[in-house]
N, C-alpha and C positions, 0 to 999 in steps of 0.2 A: 404485684401479686406474689404469692409465696408457696412453699411446698405443701402447706396445709390443704391446698385446693386439689391436689393430685387425685385423691380417691373419687372426687366428684366429676372431674374432667374425663375420667376414664369411662364414665357412663354416657358421655356426649360425643366424643370423637371416636374414630373407627376402632382403635385398639388401645390397650393399656400402654403400650410402648409409645405410640404417638402422643397420647395424653401426657404421660410423664415428662416427655421432652417438650411438648407444647406449652405446658404451664410454666416451665422454667424459662422459656423464651419470652413469655409475657412479664416476667418478674421485673418490677421496677418501672414498668411502663404505665404512666398515668394518662388520662384523657386531656393532656395539656399540650397542644400542637407546637407551641413555641419552645417547649422542652424536647418533645419527641423529635422534631426536625434536626436537633443537634445530637441525636443518638444518646440522649440522657442529660443529666445535670452536669454542670461544670462549676466548681467552686470558685473559679477566677472570672466568671462572667455573670453579671446581673441580668436576669431575664424578666423579673417582675413578679406579679402575683401568681402566675401559673407555676412558678418554681417552688411550690410549697414543700417539696421533699428535698430540696437542694441545700446548699450552704446558707444557713440563716443569716450570716453576716452580710451577704450581698443584698439583702432586703433594704438595708439602710444606705447602700451605695447607689441606688437608683434615684432618678429625679423625683422631686416633690410631686406627688400625685395621689389621687384616689382611684383604685382600679378594682373592678369586679368582673366576674364572668362565669361561664359554665362550659363543660365539654363532654363529649361522648366518644367512645371507642367501640368499633365493631371489627373483630378479627374476620377477615374475608374468608368465606367458605366454612366457618365454624358456627353453625346456627346454635342459638341458645346462650352464647357467651356475650356479655355486655358489661361495659364499665362506664360509670359516669363520675363527674367531679364538679365541684363548685369552689370558687375562691374569691377572696376580697383582701385588699391591702391598702394601707394608708401610710404614706411617707411624708413627713413634715420637716421643713427646715427649722432649725433652732439656732438663732443667731447666724453669723456669717460663716462659721466653721464646722457646724455640727448638724446632724439630722437624726431623727428617730423614726422607727418603722414598726408597725404592727400588722400581722398577716394571719388570716384564718383560711383553712382549706378543708374540704371533705372529699373523700373518694370512696365510691361503692362499687363492688363487683358482684355480679350474679351469674349463676349457671342454671338457667331455667328455674325450677322450684326446688332444686336439689341442694343448693348451697348459696350462701351470701356472706360477704364480709363488708364492713364499713370501717373507715379510718378517719379520725379527726386530727387536724394539725393546728397548732397555734405557735406563732413566732413573735419574738420581740428582738429588735436589733437597734444598734446605736453606732453612728459614725462620728468620729472626731478628726477633723482634717482629712488625712488620707488613710486612716485606720478604721476598720469596722469590726464589730463583734456581734454575735447573736446566739440565741438559743431557741430551739423548737421542741415542744412537747407533742407526743403522738399517742393517741389511744386507739386500740384496734379491737374489734369484736367480730368473731367468726361464728356463724350459725350453720351447723351441719344438719339441722332438722332432727326430728325425733328427740327433742329436748337435749341435744348435745351442743353446748355452746362453749367457746373458748374466748379468752380476753388477754390482752397484753397492754402494758403502758411503759413508755420509754422516752428518751430524749436524744437530741443531737445538738452539738455546739460547733461553732465555726468562727473563723477570723479571716479578714481580707486586708491586703495592703496594696494601695495604688502608688505607683511611681511613674509619673508622666502618663504615657498612654498604656501602661502595662498594669495588670492586677494579678497579684499572687494570692490564691485562696486555699484554705484547708478546712476540712470538717471531719468530724467523727461522730458516730451515733450507734445506738442500740435500742431498737424499738421495744425491747422487753426487759430492759435493765432494772426497772422498778417493780414490775409485776408480770407474771406469766402463769396463767391457770387454764388448763392443766400444764404440766411441765413441758409437754411437746410444743407449747406455744413459744418457747424460747427461740430467739433469733440471734444470728451471729452479729458481731460488731463489724461495722464497715467504716473505713477511713479513706478519705480522698484528698488529693492535692492537685491543683491545677494552675495553669498560667493562661491568662487571657490578654489579648491585645484589643483594647477597647477605647479608641479615641472618644473624646467628649461629643463629637459630632455623630457618633454611632453609625457612620456611613459604611464602615468596614470593620467587622469584628471577627476575631479568630480565637479559638480556644483549644488547648491540649490538656487532657486530664488523665491521671492514673488513679485507680482505687484498689484497695485490698479488702477483701471480705473473708472473715475468719472461716476456714474450712473450705473455701472455694478458690482462693488465690487472687491473682491480679487481673484487672481489666483495664484496657486502654481505650480512649476515645478521643477523636478530634472533630472539630466543627468549624464551619465558616458561615457567616451571615453578611449580607450586603443590602443596602438600601437602594430601592429602585424608584423611578418617577411615579407620579400619580398616587402617592400614598402607599405604594407597595414595598414589601421587603421579602427576602427569601433566605433560606438557610438549608445547609446540607450537613450531614454528620455520618461518621463511620465509627463503629466500635468493634473491638475484638475480645474474645473470651467472655461471652459468646460473640461470634461475628454477627453484625447487623448493619444495615444501611438505612438511611432515613433522609427525607427531604420534605420541605413544606414552604408555603407562601402565606403571607399575611397582608391584609388590606385595612388601612385606617382611614376613616372618613369622619371628620369632626370628633365627637366623643366616642364613637363606636369603633369596634375592631372585629374583623372576622379572620380566623386562622384555620388552615387545613394542612394536614401532614399525612404522609404514609411512611410506614416502617416495615422493613422486611428482613427475614433471616432464613437460612436454609432449612429450618425445621418447621416453623409455623407458617411461613409464607408472609403475605402482606396484611397489614392491619391499617385501618383507616381511622384518623383522628380529626375531629371537627370541634371548634369552640367559637363562641360568640361572647365578646367582652365589651366593657364600658370603661373608658379611662378619662378622668377629669384632671387636667393639669393646670 
């Protein structure tokens, strides 16, 4: 979510001050629990179809699979705010040393009948041996009611390099670089670099990421995932600037997967994220 929502959140939460800070705490949080539990995206860690806002290169670093799903977010104690998302990805092996990936994502946010925005994401990625590259296009539409509509279109690109059990990834993007109407739809450029420890067994995965957003400074986040018995896995994450804590658990049974996560910060409190997915490998 972004600063364009501030005037509408002020009508929902108790005061303008709480709203202005609350919307900022939600920024960048999608209804994708596998990403939420890691305190955000990590360019050195392949998460799968849910990571439609992350480093596009990691889409091709994942195992060959078709994956789809949907998720929802409800900030606890803030009635009227709701966010939904849907995603689908396809990763296919090409020969013995390469793979290609295509990914689609949609995310929608609503504040009662006062405001709504929708974003569409499309990713293409390619991996050759231990190197991956990718690009994502994003289109955003904001409806403020009373015939006031804003739109933006931009892109992000990224690369990833695997060395044994380590992955170094970097990405940069601006969701309004190609189009922003009106001009206040312009968004700052964000660049991220991260290192992931991700053995092929995926039993234990660690990530450390730093990102710089134009006009807002640096953000740091770290995350840990572990595989548990009975098809379970869990993850925790911590971020600073702004500070946030997150954790979640996933359960895979056959082709289906259920994820749940919670994320909290000193301003907005706790937010709940739930998703149901399908993965065919």
